[in-house]
C-alpha positions as CSV (number, residue, x, y, z in Angstrom):
1,X,233.5,-0.4,-16.8
2,X,235.8,-2.6,-18.9
3,X,236.0,-2.3,-22.7
4,X,233.7,-5.3,-23.5
5,X,230.9,-4.0,-21.3
6,X,231.4,-0.5,-22.7
7,X,231.1,-1.8,-26.2
8,X,227.9,-3.7,-25.4
9,X,226.5,-0.6,-23.7
10,X,227.2,1.5,-26.7
11,X,225.7,-1.1,-29.1
12,X,222.5,-1.8,-27.2
13,X,222.1,1.3,-25.1
14,X,219.7,0.4,-22.3
15,X,218.3,-2.5,-20.4
16,X,214.5,-2.7,-21.2
17,X,212.1,-4.2,-18.7
18,X,208.3,-4.5,-18.7
19,X,206.8,-4.2,-15.2
20,X,203.3,-5.7,-14.7
21,X,201.2,-5.5,-11.6
22,X,197.9,-4.3,-10.1
23,X,197.7,-0.9,-8.3
24,X,199.6,-0.8,-5.0
25,X,201.8,-3.7,-6.0
26,X,204.9,-1.6,-5.3
27,X,206.0,-1.1,-8.9
28,X,206.9,2.5,-8.5
29,X,209.0,1.8,-5.4
30,X,210.8,-0.9,-7.2
31,X,211.6,1.2,-10.2
32,X,212.8,4.1,-8.1
33,X,215.0,1.8,-6.1
34,X,216.6,0.2,-9.1
35,X,217.2,3.5,-10.7
36,X,218.3,5.0,-7.4
37,X,215.7,7.7,-7.6
38,X,214.1,9.0,-4.5
39,X,211.7,11.4,-6.2
40,X,209.4,10.8,-9.1
41,X,210.4,14.2,-10.5
42,X,213.7,12.6,-11.5
43,X,211.8,10.5,-14.1
44,X,212.2,11.8,-17.6
45,X,210.9,10.5,-20.9
46,X,209.7,11.7,-24.3
47,X,206.5,13.1,-22.8
48,X,205.8,15.7,-20.0
49,X,206.6,15.0,-16.3
50,X,202.9,15.3,-15.4
51,X,202.1,12.4,-17.7
52,X,204.9,10.3,-16.1
53,X,203.7,11.1,-12.6
54,X,200.2,10.2,-13.6
55,X,201.3,6.9,-15.1
56,X,203.3,5.9,-12.0
57,X,200.9,7.1,-9.3
58,X,197.4,7.2,-10.6
59,X,197.1,4.0,-12.5
60,X,197.0,5.5,-16.0
61,X,198.8,3.1,-18.2
62,X,200.1,3.1,-21.8
63,X,202.4,0.1,-22.1
64,X,204.3,1.7,-25.0
65,X,205.4,4.7,-23.0
66,X,209.1,4.6,-21.9
67,X,209.9,5.5,-18.4
68,X,213.5,6.6,-17.8
69,X,215.0,8.0,-14.6
70,X,217.6,10.7,-14.9
71,X,219.4,9.1,-11.9
72,X,220.1,6.0,-14.1
73,X,219.3,6.3,-17.8
74,X,220.7,2.8,-18.4
75,X,217.3,1.4,-17.7
76,X,214.1,1.9,-19.6
77,X,210.8,0.7,-18.1
78,X,207.4,-0.1,-19.5
79,X,204.5,-0.2,-17.1
80,X,201.3,-2.3,-17.4
81,X,198.6,-2.7,-14.9
82,X,197.7,-6.2,-13.7
83,X,195.3,-8.3,-15.7
84,X,191.8,-8.1,-14.4
85,X,189.3,-11.0,-14.8
86,X,187.5,-10.9,-18.1
87,X,189.7,-8.1,-19.6
88,X,190.6,-9.8,-22.9
89,X,191.8,-6.5,-24.4
90,X,194.4,-6.1,-21.7
91,X,195.7,-9.6,-22.4
92,X,195.9,-8.9,-26.1
93,X,197.7,-5.6,-25.5
94,X,200.3,-7.2,-23.3
95,X,200.8,-10.1,-25.7
96,X,201.2,-7.9,-28.7
97,X,203.7,-5.6,-26.9
98,X,205.8,-8.6,-25.7
99,X,205.7,-10.3,-29.1
100,X,206.7,-7.1,-31.0
101,X,209.5,-6.1,-28.6
102,X,210.9,-9.7,-28.2
103,X,211.2,-10.1,-31.9
104,X,212.4,-6.6,-32.7
105,X,215.3,-6.6,-35.2
106,X,216.9,-3.6,-33.6
107,X,218.8,-4.6,-30.4
108,X,218.1,-1.2,-28.6
109,X,214.3,-1.8,-29.0
110,X,214.2,-5.4,-27.8
111,X,212.5,-6.3,-24.5
112,X,215.0,-8.0,-22.1
113,X,213.0,-8.9,-19.0
114,X,209.5,-9.0,-17.6
115,X,208.9,-8.3,-13.9
116,X,205.4,-9.4,-12.6
117,X,204.6,-7.9,-9.2
118,X,202.0,-9.3,-6.8
119,X,201.4,-7.8,-3.4
120,X,201.1,-10.3,-0.5
121,X,199.4,-8.0,2.1
122,X,195.8,-8.6,1.2
123,X,193.2,-11.5,1.3
124,X,192.9,-11.3,-2.6
125,X,196.5,-12.5,-2.9
126,X,196.4,-14.3,-6.2
127,X,193.7,-13.8,-8.7
128,X,192.6,-16.2,-11.5
129,X,193.6,-13.5,-14.0
130,X,197.1,-13.4,-12.7
131,X,197.4,-17.1,-12.9
132,X,196.0,-16.8,-16.5
133,X,199.0,-14.6,-17.4
134,X,201.3,-17.6,-17.0
135,X,199.0,-19.8,-19.0
136,X,198.1,-17.5,-21.9
137,X,200.9,-15.0,-22.4
138,X,203.8,-16.4,-24.4
139,X,206.9,-14.4,-23.3
140,X,208.7,-15.3,-26.6
141,X,211.9,-16.2,-24.8
142,X,211.9,-13.1,-22.6
143,X,212.6,-14.2,-18.9
144,X,209.7,-13.5,-16.5
145,X,210.6,-12.8,-12.9
146,X,207.7,-13.2,-10.4
147,X,208.0,-10.7,-7.6
148,X,206.0,-11.1,-4.4
149,X,206.0,-7.7,-2.7
150,X,205.2,-6.5,0.8
151,X,206.3,-9.9,2.2
152,X,206.7,-8.4,5.6
153,X,202.9,-9.0,6.0
154,X,203.4,-12.7,5.6
155,X,206.3,-12.7,8.2
156,X,204.1,-10.7,10.6
157,X,201.3,-13.3,10.4
158,X,203.9,-16.1,10.9
159,X,205.3,-14.2,13.9
160,X,201.9,-14.0,15.6
161,X,201.2,-17.7,15.1
162,X,204.6,-18.7,16.4
163,X,204.1,-16.7,19.5
164,X,201.4,-19.1,20.6
165,X,204.0,-21.8,21.1
166,X,207.4,-20.1,21.6
167,X,209.0,-16.9,23.0
168,X,208.8,-13.6,21.1
169,X,212.6,-13.8,20.5
170,X,212.3,-17.3,19.0
171,X,209.2,-16.3,17.0
172,X,211.0,-13.4,15.5
173,X,214.0,-15.5,14.4
174,X,211.8,-18.3,13.0
175,X,209.1,-16.1,11.3
176,X,210.9,-15.5,8.0
177,X,211.5,-19.2,7.5
178,X,208.0,-20.2,8.4
179,X,206.4,-17.4,6.3
180,X,208.3,-18.5,3.2
181,X,207.6,-22.2,3.8
182,X,203.9,-21.7,4.3
183,X,203.6,-19.2,1.4
184,X,205.4,-21.5,-1.1
185,X,203.4,-24.6,-0.1
186,X,200.1,-22.7,-0.4
187,X,200.7,-20.5,-3.5
188,X,203.8,-21.2,-5.5
189,X,202.4,-24.2,-7.4
190,X,199.7,-21.9,-8.8
191,X,202.4,-20.3,-10.9
192,X,205.1,-23.0,-11.4
193,X,202.6,-25.5,-12.9
194,X,201.6,-23.3,-15.8
195,X,202.3,-23.3,-19.5
196,X,204.8,-20.4,-19.1
197,X,206.1,-20.5,-15.6
198,X,208.3,-17.7,-14.2
199,X,212.0,-18.2,-14.5
200,X,212.8,-16.5,-11.2
201,X,211.1,-15.8,-7.9
202,X,211.7,-12.8,-5.7
203,X,210.3,-12.0,-2.2
204,X,210.5,-8.3,-1.3
205,X,209.8,-6.8,2.1
206,X,210.2,-3.4,3.8
207,X,210.5,-1.6,0.5
208,X,208.9,1.5,2.1
209,X,212.1,2.0,4.2
210,X,214.8,4.4,3.3
211,X,217.7,2.8,1.3
212,X,215.6,-0.3,0.4
213,X,217.2,-2.3,-2.4
214,X,216.0,-4.6,-5.1
215,X,219.2,-6.6,-5.5
216,X,217.3,-9.9,-5.7
217,X,215.4,-8.7,-8.7
218,X,218.6,-8.0,-10.6
219,X,220.2,-11.2,-9.4
220,X,217.3,-13.4,-10.5
221,X,217.1,-11.5,-13.8
222,X,220.8,-12.1,-14.4
223,X,220.4,-15.8,-13.8
224,X,217.4,-16.0,-16.1
225,X,219.1,-14.2,-19.0
226,X,220.2,-16.7,-21.7
227,X,222.6,-14.3,-23.4
228,X,226.1,-13.3,-22.2
229,X,225.6,-10.1,-24.1
230,X,222.5,-9.2,-22.1
231,X,224.2,-10.2,-18.9
232,X,227.0,-7.8,-19.7
233,X,224.5,-5.1,-20.5
234,X,222.7,-5.5,-17.2
235,X,225.9,-5.4,-15.2
236,X,227.0,-2.3,-17.1
237,X,223.8,-0.3,-16.5
238,X,222.9,-1.4,-13.0
239,X,224.4,0.8,-10.3
240,X,222.5,-0.4,-7.3
241,X,224.1,-3.6,-6.3
242,X,227.9,-3.5,-6.7
243,X,228.2,-7.1,-5.3
244,X,226.2,-8.4,-8.2
245,X,228.4,-6.6,-10.7
246,X,231.6,-7.8,-9.0
247,X,230.2,-11.4,-8.8
248,X,229.5,-11.4,-12.6
249,X,232.9,-10.0,-13.4
250,X,234.6,-12.7,-11.3
251,X,232.8,-15.4,-13.2
252,X,234.4,-14.2,-16.4
């Protein structure tokens, strides 16, 4: 780590991200991947391990709790369940947390990014409440990255449709392109045409596999950050994607 990045790391400390998403959206897998943790028992924080595990795996949420993995203490995460229809209190809680953290005077306590996760493997793909987040929640300048998880389900559907008109080999090659094209045409406008549209889009697949990475999340977050200081902070704390770090260093 060069001296400038080291100075920023010492001054700010950790990169803070709020992760939002309904149960089974893949949030736990994403956090473990970014922190390079294969076991929830590596998660440490100011409260007991049992509480951490309950938060991550059983849907018990307190947005103010800090989740830190011992495998990479440079990240601190906050977890919030997805917004359900009619839950005004949940909307108010999320907005209050974002406003407070975005405007915090102390750099170590500021919120740096928001990752909103939506699974794509079910018929209830996008809810009105999730659309409402991008209409009603003011991120106060914090970049929001929209993450579509379990995208292998979309590619599988595209593969089966393509098999009706071409060979399995050709269908396999074309499925990722067709899945992305169809998905974007059908769903992406539901987020981009909002009052507070996301500043980055990520499509994740096969996150259940060993050694799965979330490099795209870090790359899109890097692009969305409007501060060189925060970019340096992210490159200094992330240890998952060395290519991203090298790329940012070369730009300097």
